[in-house]
N, CA, C and O atoms as CSV, one atom per row, in Angstrom:
chain,resi,resn,atom,element,x,y,z
A,1,MET,N,N,-1.402,-7.942,-29.150
A,1,MET,CA,C,-1.116,-8.441,-27.816
A,1,MET,C,C,0.163,-7.803,-27.281
A,1,MET,O,O,0.225,-7.396,-26.121
A,2,LYS,N,N,1.193,-7.719,-28.144
A,2,LYS,CA,C,2.465,-7.134,-27.713
A,2,LYS,C,C,2.286,-5.657,-27.391
A,2,LYS,O,O,2.838,-5.149,-26.415
A,3,GLN,N,N,1.506,-4.974,-28.226
A,3,GLN,CA,C,1.282,-3.547,-27.985
A,3,GLN,C,C,0.516,-3.350,-26.688
A,3,GLN,O,O,0.792,-2.420,-25.930
A,4,GLN,N,N,-0.451,-4.230,-26.434
A,4,GLN,CA,C,-1.226,-4.109,-25.200
A,4,GLN,C,C,-0.339,-4.348,-23.986
A,4,GLN,O,O,-0.462,-3.655,-22.976
A,5,SER,N,N,0.562,-5.335,-24.084
A,5,SER,CA,C,1.475,-5.614,-22.976
A,5,SER,C,C,2.400,-4.431,-22.731
A,5,SER,O,O,2.626,-4.042,-21.586
A,6,LEU,N,N,2.934,-3.860,-23.805
A,6,LEU,CA,C,3.813,-2.702,-23.670
A,6,LEU,C,C,3.052,-1.526,-23.087
A,6,LEU,O,O,3.571,-0.807,-22.233
A,7,PHE,N,N,1.810,-1.327,-23.549
A,7,PHE,CA,C,0.980,-0.251,-23.024
A,7,PHE,C,C,0.694,-0.469,-21.531
A,7,PHE,O,O,0.773,0.467,-20.735
A,8,SER,N,N,0.361,-1.719,-21.162
A,8,SER,CA,C,0.084,-2.032,-19.761
A,8,SER,C,C,1.306,-1.786,-18.897
A,8,SER,O,O,1.196,-1.230,-17.805
A,9,PHE,N,N,2.484,-2.202,-19.386
A,9,PHE,CA,C,3.703,-1.992,-18.622
A,9,PHE,C,C,3.996,-0.506,-18.477
A,9,PHE,O,O,4.421,-0.055,-17.413
A,10,SER,N,N,3.772,0.258,-19.547
A,10,SER,CA,C,3.992,1.706,-19.492
A,10,SER,C,C,3.081,2.352,-18.463
A,10,SER,O,O,3.500,3.239,-17.719
A,11,LEU,N,N,1.827,1.899,-18.425
A,11,LEU,CA,C,0.898,2.440,-17.425
A,11,LEU,C,C,1.351,2.109,-16.006
A,11,LEU,O,O,1.253,2.936,-15.099
A,12,LEU,N,N,1.852,0.878,-15.829
A,12,LEU,CA,C,2.331,0.483,-14.508
A,12,LEU,C,C,3.500,1.372,-14.079
A,12,LEU,O,O,3.530,1.852,-12.946
A,13,LEU,N,N,4.457,1.591,-14.975
A,13,LEU,CA,C,5.586,2.463,-14.638
A,13,LEU,C,C,5.123,3.886,-14.372
A,13,LEU,O,O,5.633,4.550,-13.469
A,14,LEU,N,N,4.163,4.355,-15.152
A,14,LEU,CA,C,3.618,5.695,-14.955
A,14,LEU,C,C,3.003,5.806,-13.569
A,14,LEU,O,O,3.249,6.777,-12.852
A,15,PHE,N,N,2.204,4.815,-13.189
A,15,PHE,CA,C,1.576,4.855,-11.869
A,15,PHE,C,C,2.617,4.824,-10.763
A,15,PHE,O,O,2.548,5.603,-9.813
A,16,LEU,N,N,3.593,3.910,-10.892
A,16,LEU,CA,C,4.618,3.803,-9.853
A,16,LEU,C,C,5.433,5.083,-9.746
A,16,LEU,O,O,5.768,5.519,-8.644
A,17,HIS,N,N,5.751,5.680,-10.877
A,17,HIS,CA,C,6.510,6.933,-10.838
A,17,HIS,C,C,5.677,8.040,-10.206
A,17,HIS,O,O,6.175,8.792,-9.369
A,18,CYS,N,N,4.424,8.141,-10.600
A,18,CYS,CA,C,3.564,9.199,-10.063
A,18,CYS,C,C,3.372,9.032,-8.559
A,18,CYS,O,O,3.359,10.014,-7.817
A,19,SER,N,N,3.221,7.772,-8.106
A,19,SER,CA,C,3.015,7.575,-6.675
A,19,SER,C,C,4.269,7.947,-5.893
A,19,SER,O,O,4.160,8.474,-4.786
A,20,THR,N,N,5.470,7.683,-6.445
A,20,THR,CA,C,6.679,8.077,-5.727
A,20,THR,C,C,6.861,9.582,-5.778
A,20,THR,O,O,7.381,10.170,-4.831
A,21,GLU,N,N,6.438,10.223,-6.878
A,21,GLU,CA,C,6.527,11.675,-6.980
A,21,GLU,C,C,5.618,12.337,-5.948
A,21,GLU,O,O,6.000,13.326,-5.323
A,22,ILE,N,N,4.430,11.798,-5.773
A,22,ILE,CA,C,3.474,12.385,-4.846
A,22,ILE,C,C,4.000,12.291,-3.421
A,22,ILE,O,O,3.913,13.251,-2.656
A,23,PHE,N,N,4.552,11.118,-3.063
A,23,PHE,CA,C,5.026,10.940,-1.705
A,23,PHE,C,C,6.335,11.676,-1.450
A,23,PHE,O,O,6.667,11.952,-0.297
A,24,ALA,N,N,7.076,11.995,-2.491
A,24,ALA,CA,C,8.356,12.682,-2.323
A,24,ALA,C,C,8.208,14.197,-2.270
A,24,ALA,O,O,9.165,14.891,-1.928
A,25,GLN,N,N,7.039,14.724,-2.597
A,25,GLN,CA,C,6.862,16.164,-2.606
A,25,GLN,C,C,6.764,16.707,-1.181
A,25,GLN,O,O,6.350,16.006,-0.257
A,26,ALA,N,N,7.152,17.965,-1.031
A,26,ALA,CA,C,7.055,18.624,0.264
A,26,ALA,C,C,5.586,18.883,0.576
A,26,ALA,O,O,4.787,19.052,-0.345
A,27,PRO,N,N,5.209,18.919,1.865
A,27,PRO,CA,C,3.817,19.177,2.198
A,27,PRO,C,C,3.386,20.574,1.735
A,27,PRO,O,O,4.192,21.503,1.677
A,28,ALA,N,N,2.129,20.693,1.417
A,28,ALA,CA,C,1.588,21.969,0.955
A,28,ALA,C,C,1.520,22.958,2.117
A,28,ALA,O,O,1.519,22.564,3.283
A,29,ALA,N,N,1.466,24.231,1.786
A,29,ALA,CA,C,1.365,25.269,2.815
A,29,ALA,C,C,0.047,25.097,3.573
A,29,ALA,O,O,-0.941,24.613,3.019
A,30,ALA,N,N,0.046,25.495,4.831
A,30,ALA,CA,C,-1.149,25.361,5.656
A,30,ALA,C,C,-2.278,26.212,5.085
A,30,ALA,O,O,-2.052,27.361,4.705
A,31,PRO,N,N,-3.484,25.668,5.020
A,31,PRO,CA,C,-4.597,26.437,4.475
A,31,PRO,C,C,-5.034,27.535,5.443
A,31,PRO,O,O,-4.781,27.476,6.646
A,32,VAL,N,N,-5.692,28.528,4.876
A,32,VAL,CA,C,-6.235,29.607,5.702
A,32,VAL,C,C,-7.403,29.028,6.504
A,32,VAL,O,O,-8.274,28.355,5.953
A,33,ILE,N,N,-7.408,29.295,7.793
A,33,ILE,CA,C,-8.446,28.725,8.663
A,33,ILE,C,C,-9.735,29.527,8.514
A,33,ILE,O,O,-9.765,30.744,8.696
A,34,GLN,N,N,-10.788,28.805,8.179
A,34,GLN,CA,C,-12.113,29.389,8.037
A,34,GLN,C,C,-12.955,28.951,9.235
A,34,GLN,O,O,-12.735,27.869,9.779
A,35,PRO,N,N,-13.912,29.778,9.650
A,35,PRO,CA,C,-14.783,29.327,10.729
A,35,PRO,C,C,-15.604,28.129,10.249
A,35,PRO,O,O,-15.991,28.077,9.081
A,36,PRO,N,N,-15.873,27.167,11.136
A,36,PRO,CA,C,-16.609,25.976,10.734
A,36,PRO,C,C,-18.044,26.333,10.332
A,36,PRO,O,O,-18.615,27.287,10.861
A,37,PRO,N,N,-18.627,25.576,9.404
A,37,PRO,CA,C,-20.012,25.829,9.024
A,37,PRO,C,C,-20.947,25.510,10.192
A,37,PRO,O,O,-20.572,24.802,11.127
A,38,ALA,N,N,-22.134,26.028,10.122
A,38,ALA,CA,C,-23.105,25.843,11.205
A,38,ALA,C,C,-23.378,24.370,11.447
A,38,ALA,O,O,-23.388,23.931,12.597
A,39,ALA,N,N,-23.595,23.610,10.412
A,39,ALA,CA,C,-23.816,22.175,10.558
A,39,ALA,C,C,-22.654,21.462,9.872
A,39,ALA,O,O,-22.281,21.825,8.756
A,40,PRO,N,N,-22.077,20.448,10.528
A,40,PRO,CA,C,-20.957,19.756,9.898
A,40,PRO,C,C,-21.410,19.077,8.605
A,40,PRO,O,O,-22.454,18.427,8.545
A,41,VAL,N,N,-20.589,19.251,7.585
A,41,VAL,CA,C,-20.882,18.656,6.290
A,41,VAL,C,C,-19.954,17.469,6.101
A,41,VAL,O,O,-18.739,17.586,6.257
A,42,LYS,N,N,-20.524,16.349,5.771
A,42,LYS,CA,C,-19.740,15.137,5.590
A,42,LYS,C,C,-19.465,14.947,4.103
A,42,LYS,O,O,-20.383,14.969,3.283
A,43,ALA,N,N,-18.205,14.762,3.769
A,43,ALA,CA,C,-17.837,14.547,2.375
A,43,ALA,C,C,-18.251,13.148,1.941
A,43,ALA,O,O,-18.154,12.206,2.729
A,44,PRO,N,N,-18.714,12.993,0.695
A,44,PRO,CA,C,-19.069,11.651,0.231
A,44,PRO,C,C,-17.821,10.790,0.126
A,44,PRO,O,O,-16.730,11.307,-0.116
A,45,PRO,N,N,-17.968,9.488,0.305
A,45,PRO,CA,C,-16.779,8.625,0.216
A,45,PRO,C,C,-16.220,8.663,-1.198
A,45,PRO,O,O,-16.962,8.722,-2.179
A,46,ALA,N,N,-14.906,8.627,-1.277
A,46,ALA,CA,C,-14.229,8.671,-2.572
A,46,ALA,C,C,-14.421,7.337,-3.276
A,46,ALA,O,O,-14.308,6.284,-2.649
A,47,PRO,N,N,-14.714,7.370,-4.586
A,47,PRO,CA,C,-14.854,6.110,-5.310
A,47,PRO,C,C,-13.488,5.443,-5.439
A,47,PRO,O,O,-12.466,6.128,-5.495
A,48,PRO,N,N,-13.462,4.118,-5.487
A,48,PRO,CA,C,-12.170,3.448,-5.638
A,48,PRO,C,C,-11.559,3.785,-6.988
A,48,PRO,O,O,-12.268,3.985,-7.975
A,49,ALA,N,N,-10.222,3.844,-7.016
A,49,ALA,CA,C,-9.518,4.177,-8.253
A,49,ALA,C,C,-9.740,3.072,-9.270
A,49,ALA,O,O,-9.667,1.887,-8.943
A,50,GLN,N,N,-10.007,3.463,-10.488
A,50,GLN,CA,C,-10.252,2.500,-11.562
A,50,GLN,C,C,-8.996,2.364,-12.409
A,50,GLN,O,O,-8.419,3.363,-12.839
A,51,ALA,N,N,-8.584,1.155,-12.642
A,51,ALA,CA,C,-7.452,0.905,-13.532
A,51,ALA,C,C,-8.009,0.471,-14.881
A,51,ALA,O,O,-9.111,-0.074,-14.947
A,52,PRO,N,N,-7.263,0.704,-15.956
A,52,PRO,CA,C,-7.718,0.234,-17.259
A,52,PRO,C,C,-7.944,-1.275,-17.225
A,52,PRO,O,O,-7.291,-1.983,-16.458
A,53,SER,N,N,-8.848,-1.763,-18.037
A,53,SER,CA,C,-9.161,-3.186,-18.019
A,53,SER,C,C,-7.917,-4.010,-18.278
A,53,SER,O,O,-7.108,-3.684,-19.147
A,54,GLY,N,N,-7.774,-5.081,-17.513
A,54,GLY,CA,C,-6.637,-5.966,-17.675
A,54,GLY,C,C,-5.396,-5.539,-16.923
A,54,GLY,O,O,-4.396,-6.256,-16.952
A,55,VAL,N,N,-5.418,-4.400,-16.250
A,55,VAL,CA,C,-4.238,-3.923,-15.539
A,55,VAL,C,C,-4.567,-3.832,-14.058
A,55,VAL,O,O,-5.510,-3.144,-13.667
A,56,GLN,N,N,-3.799,-4.520,-13.246
A,56,GLN,CA,C,-3.966,-4.407,-11.805
A,56,GLN,C,C,-2.822,-3.557,-11.285
A,56,GLN,O,O,-1.650,-3.864,-11.506
A,57,VAL,N,N,-3.176,-2.489,-10.594
A,57,VAL,CA,C,-2.164,-1.570,-10.092
A,57,VAL,C,C,-2.262,-1.542,-8.577
A,57,VAL,O,O,-3.326,-1.279,-8.017
A,58,GLN,N,N,-1.153,-1.813,-7.928
A,58,GLN,CA,C,-1.088,-1.749,-6.480
A,58,GLN,C,C,0.075,-0.851,-6.115
A,58,GLN,O,O,1.108,-0.867,-6.785
A,59,PRO,N,N,-0.084,-0.054,-5.044
A,59,PRO,CA,C,1.037,0.809,-4.656
A,59,PRO,C,C,2.251,-0.021,-4.266
A,59,PRO,O,O,2.130,-1.081,-3.652
A,60,ALA,N,N,3.393,0.469,-4.625
A,60,ALA,CA,C,4.638,-0.220,-4.293
A,60,ALA,C,C,4.955,-0.022,-2.817
A,60,ALA,O,O,5.093,1.115,-2.366
A,61,PRO,N,N,5.074,-1.126,-2.043
A,61,PRO,CA,C,5.324,-0.992,-0.618
A,61,PRO,C,C,6.768,-0.637,-0.286
A,61,PRO,O,O,7.044,-0.171,0.820
A,62,GLY,N,N,7.678,-0.842,-1.200
A,62,GLY,CA,C,9.080,-0.586,-0.917
A,62,GLY,C,C,9.746,0.099,-2.081
A,62,GLY,O,O,9.091,0.761,-2.886
A,63,PRO,N,N,11.066,-0.064,-2.170
A,63,PRO,CA,C,11.797,0.568,-3.261
A,63,PRO,C,C,11.342,0.043,-4.625
A,63,PRO,O,O,10.917,-1.106,-4.755
A,64,LEU,N,N,11.437,0.891,-5.614
A,64,LEU,CA,C,11.032,0.553,-6.965
A,64,LEU,C,C,12.136,-0.259,-7.631
A,64,LEU,O,O,13.254,0.230,-7.792
A,65,ASP,N,N,11.828,-1.500,-8.020
A,65,ASP,CA,C,12.801,-2.391,-8.645
A,65,ASP,C,C,12.260,-2.835,-9.996
A,65,ASP,O,O,11.380,-3.693,-10.066
A,66,VAL,N,N,12.783,-2.254,-11.065
A,66,VAL,CA,C,12.309,-2.522,-12.410
A,66,VAL,C,C,12.505,-3.989,-12.782
A,66,VAL,O,O,11.659,-4.563,-13.468
A,67,VAL,N,N,13.600,-4.607,-12.345
A,67,VAL,CA,C,13.867,-6.004,-12.677
A,67,VAL,C,C,12.756,-6.899,-12.123
A,67,VAL,O,O,12.304,-7.819,-12.805
A,68,LYS,N,N,12.321,-6.638,-10.907
A,68,LYS,CA,C,11.236,-7.444,-10.327
A,68,LYS,C,C,9.929,-7.214,-11.069
A,68,LYS,O,O,9.173,-8.156,-11.305
A,69,ILE,N,N,9.662,-5.971,-11.435
A,69,ILE,CA,C,8.428,-5.651,-12.163
A,69,ILE,C,C,8.422,-6.353,-13.514
A,69,ILE,O,O,7.430,-6.975,-13.892
A,70,LEU,N,N,9.526,-6.252,-14.237
A,70,LEU,CA,C,9.615,-6.900,-15.549
A,70,LEU,C,C,9.592,-8.419,-15.420
A,70,LEU,O,O,9.051,-9.109,-16.283
A,71,GLY,N,N,10.171,-8.934,-14.355
A,71,GLY,CA,C,10.175,-10.378,-14.130
A,71,GLY,C,C,8.776,-10.928,-13.950
A,71,GLY,O,O,8.488,-12.040,-14.392
A,72,LYS,N,N,7.899,-10.167,-13.304
A,72,LYS,CA,C,6.520,-10.605,-13.116
A,72,LYS,C,C,5.768,-10.661,-14.436
A,72,LYS,O,O,4.857,-11.474,-14.594
A,73,ALA,N,N,6.137,-9.808,-15.388
A,73,ALA,CA,C,5.464,-9.786,-16.682
A,73,ALA,C,C,5.845,-11.008,-17.518
A,73,ALA,O,O,5.067,-11.402,-18.387
A,74,SER,N,N,6.960,-11.600,-17.301
A,74,SER,CA,C,7.473,-12.837,-17.892
A,74,SER,C,C,7.760,-12.815,-19.397
A,74,SER,O,O,8.251,-13.816,-19.919
A,75,HIS,N,N,7.482,-11.744,-20.106
A,75,HIS,CA,C,7.833,-11.721,-21.524
A,75,HIS,C,C,8.863,-10.630,-21.829
A,75,HIS,O,O,8.935,-10.103,-22.939
A,76,PHE,N,N,9.661,-10.311,-20.798
A,76,PHE,CA,C,10.754,-9.357,-20.953
A,76,PHE,C,C,12.066,-9.974,-20.464
A,76,PHE,O,O,12.960,-9.251,-20.024
A,77,THR,N,N,12.190,-11.293,-20.534
A,77,THR,CA,C,13.335,-11.985,-19.931
A,77,THR,C,C,14.669,-11.622,-20.590
A,77,THR,O,O,15.682,-11.526,-19.896
A,78,VAL,N,N,14.694,-11.423,-21.889
A,78,VAL,CA,C,15.954,-11.088,-22.570
A,78,VAL,C,C,16.436,-9.717,-22.108
A,78,VAL,O,O,17.619,-9.539,-21.817
A,79,PHE,N,N,15.520,-8.744,-22.038
A,79,PHE,CA,C,15.917,-7.405,-21.601
A,79,PHE,C,C,16.362,-7.418,-20.134
A,79,PHE,O,O,17.309,-6.724,-19.765
A,80,VAL,N,N,15.683,-8.200,-19.309
A,80,VAL,CA,C,16.077,-8.310,-17.898
A,80,VAL,C,C,17.483,-8.895,-17.802
A,80,VAL,O,O,18.300,-8.419,-17.014
A,81,ARG,N,N,17.771,-9.928,-18.603
A,81,ARG,CA,C,19.123,-10.512,-18.601
A,81,ARG,C,C,20.161,-9.473,-19.004
A,81,ARG,O,O,21.241,-9.413,-18.417
A,82,LEU,N,N,19.837,-8.651,-20.006
A,82,LEU,CA,C,20.764,-7.596,-20.430
A,82,LEU,C,C,20.947,-6.544,-19.338
A,82,LEU,O,O,22.061,-6.076,-19.105
A,83,LEU,N,N,19.844,-6.169,-18.662
A,83,LEU,CA,C,19.937,-5.206,-17.561
A,83,LEU,C,C,20.903,-5.706,-16.491
A,83,LEU,O,O,21.758,-4.961,-16.013
A,84,LYS,N,N,20.753,-6.976,-16.123
A,84,LYS,CA,C,21.600,-7.549,-15.081
A,84,LYS,C,C,23.043,-7.703,-15.543
A,84,LYS,O,O,23.973,-7.387,-14.801
A,85,ALA,N,N,23.231,-8.189,-16.769
A,85,ALA,CA,C,24.579,-8.433,-17.285
A,85,ALA,C,C,25.382,-7.139,-17.403
A,85,ALA,O,O,26.594,-7.132,-17.185
A,86,THR,N,N,24.710,-6.061,-17.743
A,86,THR,CA,C,25.403,-4.777,-17.910
A,86,THR,C,C,25.436,-3.964,-16.627
A,86,THR,O,O,26.084,-2.919,-16.576
A,87,GLN,N,N,24.761,-4.417,-15.609
A,87,GLN,CA,C,24.626,-3.742,-14.314
A,87,GLN,C,C,23.916,-2.395,-14.426
A,87,GLN,O,O,24.026,-1.552,-13.535
A,88,VAL,N,N,23.197,-2.199,-15.513
A,88,VAL,CA,C,22.386,-1.001,-15.663
A,88,VAL,C,C,21.198,-1.082,-14.702
A,88,VAL,O,O,20.630,-0.058,-14.323
A,89,ASP,N,N,20.824,-2.310,-14.311
A,89,ASP,CA,C,19.740,-2.463,-13.343
A,89,ASP,C,C,20.063,-1.760,-12.029
A,89,ASP,O,O,19.173,-1.181,-11.405
A,90,THR,N,N,21.318,-1.803,-11.605
A,90,THR,CA,C,21.737,-1.136,-10.369
A,90,THR,C,C,21.648,0.382,-10.515
A,90,THR,O,O,21.154,1.069,-9.622
A,91,GLU,N,N,22.129,0.898,-11.643
A,91,GLU,CA,C,22.046,2.340,-11.899
A,91,GLU,C,C,20.592,2.803,-11.900
A,91,GLU,O,O,20.251,3.831,-11.315
A,92,LEU,N,N,19.746,2.027,-12.568
A,92,LEU,CA,C,18.339,2.368,-12.683
A,92,LEU,C,C,17.663,2.338,-11.314
A,92,LEU,O,O,16.868,3.221,-10.993
A,93,PHE,N,N,17.977,1.324,-10.507
A,93,PHE,CA,C,17.422,1.212,-9.162
A,93,PHE,C,C,17.791,2.439,-8.330
A,93,PHE,O,O,16.940,3.020,-7.658
A,94,LEU,N,N,19.060,2.825,-8.380
A,94,LEU,CA,C,19.512,3.990,-7.611
A,94,LEU,C,C,18.834,5.268,-8.097
A,94,LEU,O,O,18.426,6.103,-7.289
A,95,GLN,N,N,18.715,5.422,-9.410
A,95,GLN,CA,C,18.088,6.626,-9.948
A,95,GLN,C,C,16.621,6.711,-9.533
A,95,GLN,O,O,16.148,7.773,-9.128
A,96,LEU,N,N,15.910,5.607,-9.633
A,96,LEU,CA,C,14.480,5.626,-9.330
A,96,LEU,C,C,14.191,5.804,-7.848
A,96,LEU,O,O,13.145,6.336,-7.477
A,97,ASN,N,N,15.104,5.364,-7.006
A,97,ASN,CA,C,14.849,5.410,-5.569
A,97,ASN,C,C,15.573,6.525,-4.836
A,97,ASN,O,O,15.305,6.755,-3.656
A,98,ASN,N,N,16.493,7.231,-5.509
A,98,ASN,CA,C,17.246,8.285,-4.837
A,98,ASN,C,C,17.110,9.650,-5.488
A,98,ASN,O,O,17.715,10.617,-5.024
A,99,THR,N,N,16.325,9.747,-6.556
A,99,THR,CA,C,16.107,11.034,-7.198
A,99,THR,C,C,14.622,11.182,-7.501
A,99,THR,O,O,13.855,10.226,-7.382
A,100,ASN,N,N,14.232,12.363,-7.885
A,100,ASN,CA,C,12.838,12.599,-8.274
A,100,ASN,C,C,12.699,12.677,-9.789
A,100,ASN,O,O,11.647,13.071,-10.293
A,101,ASN,N,N,13.754,12.305,-10.526
A,101,ASN,CA,C,13.712,12.393,-11.978
A,101,ASN,C,C,12.849,11.320,-12.610
A,101,ASN,O,O,12.213,11.561,-13.636
A,102,GLY,N,N,12.818,10.132,-12.011
A,102,GLY,CA,C,12.102,9.026,-12.611
A,102,GLY,C,C,12.838,8.540,-13.842
A,102,GLY,O,O,13.992,8.902,-14.072
A,103,ALA,N,N,12.169,7.722,-14.628
A,103,ALA,CA,C,12.737,7.209,-15.869
A,103,ALA,C,C,11.601,6.691,-16.731
A,103,ALA,O,O,10.540,6.317,-16.231
A,104,THR,N,N,11.837,6.677,-18.011
A,104,THR,CA,C,10.899,6.075,-18.948
A,104,THR,C,C,11.666,4.984,-19.671
A,104,THR,O,O,12.735,5.229,-20.231
A,105,ILE,N,N,11.113,3.776,-19.656
A,105,ILE,CA,C,11.805,2.636,-20.247
A,105,ILE,C,C,10.939,2.054,-21.359
A,105,ILE,O,O,9.788,1.679,-21.135
A,106,PHE,N,N,11.500,1.986,-22.536
A,106,PHE,CA,C,10.831,1.365,-23.671
A,106,PHE,C,C,11.381,-0.055,-23.776
A,106,PHE,O,O,12.386,-0.300,-24.443
A,107,VAL,N,N,10.705,-0.980,-23.107
A,107,VAL,CA,C,11.217,-2.340,-22.974
A,107,VAL,C,C,10.759,-3.205,-24.145
A,107,VAL,O,O,9.560,-3.405,-24.338
A,108,PRO,N,N,11.710,-3.720,-24.928
A,108,PRO,CA,C,11.326,-4.637,-25.997
A,108,PRO,C,C,10.958,-5.998,-25.411
A,108,PRO,O,O,11.575,-6.466,-24.454
A,109,THR,N,N,9.953,-6.615,-25.998
A,109,THR,CA,C,9.536,-7.938,-25.539
A,109,THR,C,C,10.516,-8.994,-26.039
A,109,THR,O,O,11.371,-8.717,-26.880
A,110,ASP,N,N,10.379,-10.199,-25.511
A,110,ASP,CA,C,11.208,-11.305,-25.983
A,110,ASP,C,C,10.973,-11.552,-27.472
A,110,ASP,O,O,11.890,-11.945,-28.193
A,111,GLY,N,N,9.748,-11.320,-27.927
A,111,GLY,CA,C,9.437,-11.488,-29.342
A,111,GLY,C,C,10.235,-10.549,-30.226
A,111,GLY,O,O,10.613,-10.909,-31.341
A,112,ALA,N,N,10.492,-9.346,-29.732
A,112,ALA,CA,C,11.294,-8.389,-30.507
A,112,ALA,C,C,12.724,-8.897,-30.663
A,112,ALA,O,O,13.330,-8.718,-31.720
A,113,PHE,N,N,13.261,-9.520,-29.638
A,113,PHE,CA,C,14.622,-10.046,-29.719
A,113,PHE,C,C,14.682,-11.318,-30.561
A,113,PHE,O,O,15.733,-11.638,-31.116
A,114,SER,N,N,13.576,-12.044,-30.663
A,114,SER,CA,C,13.584,-13.290,-31.431
A,114,SER,C,C,13.769,-13.029,-32.924
A,114,SER,O,O,14.122,-13.940,-33.673
A,115,GLY,N,N,13.534,-11.797,-33.358
A,115,GLY,CA,C,13.743,-11.449,-34.759
A,115,GLY,C,C,15.210,-11.258,-35.127
A,115,GLY,O,O,15.546,-11.147,-36.306
A,116,LEU,N,N,16.078,-11.220,-34.129
A,116,LEU,CA,C,17.513,-11.055,-34.399
A,116,LEU,C,C,18.119,-12.379,-34.865
A,116,LEU,O,O,17.617,-13.459,-34.549
A,117,LYS,N,N,19.200,-12.267,-35.616
A,117,LYS,CA,C,19.927,-13.457,-36.043
A,117,LYS,C,C,20.523,-14.129,-34.802
A,117,LYS,O,O,20.964,-13.447,-33.876
A,118,VAL,N,N,20.535,-15.448,-34.785
A,118,VAL,CA,C,21.063,-16.204,-33.643
A,118,VAL,C,C,22.497,-15.771,-33.362
A,118,VAL,O,O,23.324,-15.698,-34.271
A,119,GLY,N,N,22.785,-15.485,-32.091
A,119,GLY,CA,C,24.127,-15.104,-31.667
A,119,GLY,C,C,24.413,-13.610,-31.738
A,119,GLY,O,O,25.511,-13.174,-31.392
A,120,THR,N,N,23.437,-12.822,-32.184
A,120,THR,CA,C,23.672,-11.378,-32.332
A,120,THR,C,C,23.999,-10.737,-30.990
A,120,THR,O,O,24.981,-10.003,-30.876
A,121,LEU,N,N,23.189,-11.005,-29.980
A,121,LEU,CA,C,23.427,-10.388,-28.675
A,121,LEU,C,C,24.742,-10.863,-28.066
A,121,LEU,O,O,25.452,-10.078,-27.437
A,122,ASN,N,N,25.072,-12.142,-28.247
A,122,ASN,CA,C,26.324,-12.669,-27.700
A,122,ASN,C,C,27.543,-12.088,-28.402
A,122,ASN,O,O,28.629,-12.058,-27.825
A,123,SER,N,N,27.381,-11.629,-29.633
A,123,SER,CA,C,28.519,-11.076,-30.368
A,123,SER,C,C,28.816,-9.624,-29.991
A,123,SER,O,O,29.847,-9.080,-30.389
A,124,LEU,N,N,27.923,-8.993,-29.227
A,124,LEU,CA,C,28.136,-7.602,-28.813
A,124,LEU,C,C,29.170,-7.520,-27.700
A,124,LEU,O,O,29.240,-8.398,-26.840
A,125,SER,N,N,29.964,-6.473,-27.721
A,125,SER,CA,C,30.909,-6.236,-26.615
A,125,SER,C,C,30.118,-5.743,-25.405
A,125,SER,O,O,28.943,-5.397,-25.524
A,126,ASP,N,N,30.761,-5.713,-24.254
A,126,ASP,CA,C,30.092,-5.226,-23.045
A,126,ASP,C,C,29.623,-3.786,-23.227
A,126,ASP,O,O,28.522,-3.430,-22.809
A,127,GLY,N,N,30.454,-2.967,-23.846
A,127,GLY,CA,C,30.093,-1.567,-24.088
A,127,GLY,C,C,28.892,-1.439,-25.014
A,127,GLY,O,O,28.028,-0.586,-24.813
A,128,GLU,N,N,28.846,-2.291,-26.026
A,128,GLU,CA,C,27.713,-2.256,-26.960
A,128,GLU,C,C,26.426,-2.717,-26.285
A,128,GLU,O,O,25.350,-2.196,-26.578
A,129,LYS,N,N,26.531,-3.691,-25.383
A,129,LYS,CA,C,25.347,-4.152,-24.636
A,129,LYS,C,C,24.820,-3.036,-23.735
A,129,LYS,O,O,23.611,-2.826,-23.638
A,130,ILE,N,N,25.736,-2.322,-23.076
A,130,ILE,CA,C,25.329,-1.195,-22.233
A,130,ILE,C,C,24.654,-0.137,-23.085
A,130,ILE,O,O,23.614,0.403,-22.707
A,131,GLU,N,N,25.239,0.157,-24.228
A,131,GLU,CA,C,24.663,1.151,-25.132
A,131,GLU,C,C,23.268,0.729,-25.599
A,131,GLU,O,O,22.361,1.556,-25.674
A,132,LEU,N,N,23.101,-0.549,-25.909
A,132,LEU,CA,C,21.802,-1.071,-26.339
A,132,LEU,C,C,20.750,-0.906,-25.247
A,132,LEU,O,O,19.635,-0.460,-25.518
A,133,VAL,N,N,21.100,-1.264,-24.025
A,133,VAL,CA,C,20.152,-1.156,-22.913
A,133,VAL,C,C,19.803,0.305,-22.647
A,133,VAL,O,O,18.632,0.654,-22.500
A,134,LYS,N,N,20.823,1.152,-22.586
A,134,LYS,CA,C,20.568,2.565,-22.281
A,134,LYS,C,C,19.820,3.278,-23.400
A,134,LYS,O,O,19.187,4.307,-23.160
A,135,PHE,N,N,19.883,2.751,-24.608
A,135,PHE,CA,C,19.126,3.313,-25.727
A,135,PHE,C,C,17.615,3.228,-25.448
A,135,PHE,O,O,16.842,4.048,-25.943
A,136,HIS,N,N,17.207,2.240,-24.662
A,136,HIS,CA,C,15.803,2.027,-24.348
A,136,HIS,C,C,15.343,2.760,-23.089
A,136,HIS,O,O,14.179,2.653,-22.704
A,137,ILE,N,N,16.245,3.503,-22.446
A,137,ILE,CA,C,15.925,4.186,-21.195
A,137,ILE,C,C,16.097,5.694,-21.372
A,137,ILE,O,O,17.154,6.172,-21.785
A,138,VAL,N,N,15.041,6.426,-21.052
A,138,VAL,CA,C,15.125,7.893,-21.019
A,138,VAL,C,C,15.264,8.248,-19.538
A,138,VAL,O,O,14.401,7.871,-18.746
A,139,PRO,N,N,16.317,8.955,-19.140
A,139,PRO,CA,C,16.595,9.173,-17.717
A,139,PRO,C,C,15.682,10.180,-17.017
A,139,PRO,O,O,16.008,10.638,-15.922
A,140,THR,N,N,14.565,10.528,-17.616
A,140,THR,CA,C,13.561,11.357,-16.964
A,140,THR,C,C,12.192,10.764,-17.233
A,140,THR,O,O,12.017,9.980,-18.167
A,141,PHE,N,N,11.237,11.134,-16.427
A,141,PHE,CA,C,9.890,10.631,-16.597
A,141,PHE,C,C,9.188,11.407,-17.697
A,141,PHE,O,O,9.136,12.637,-17.666
A,142,ILE,N,N,8.652,10.686,-18.663
A,142,ILE,CA,C,7.899,11.327,-19.762
A,142,ILE,C,C,6.449,10.920,-19.621
A,142,ILE,O,O,5.612,11.329,-20.425
């Protein structure tokens, strides 16, 4: 179940990154104009995009906000708290919305954090928390 959730989240990030990459690209060069065919040919309607089972993918209407995406999944609350506490969420938001680099995030579930000894995260310094969060983020799209 955890692997499926991580896989689903990875697919969602992949789709969101790809959709922003497509819209951020420069328009293609104008095609060479060919004379029209004798009879107009109508293209068949495009089939609707299929998402893997269990994953609903909708285009992002606004800026990409990882905290909101993870919040909807509801089993990444510890990592979201760390993102906010370290303000890495702001850096990530700016990177995803102001560059074409994208990012790949390996988000541990709440279950992964539950294996830690009680108080482990609270005993980390601010710098160590930032290091922990950034360890899970690759600053380019993979």
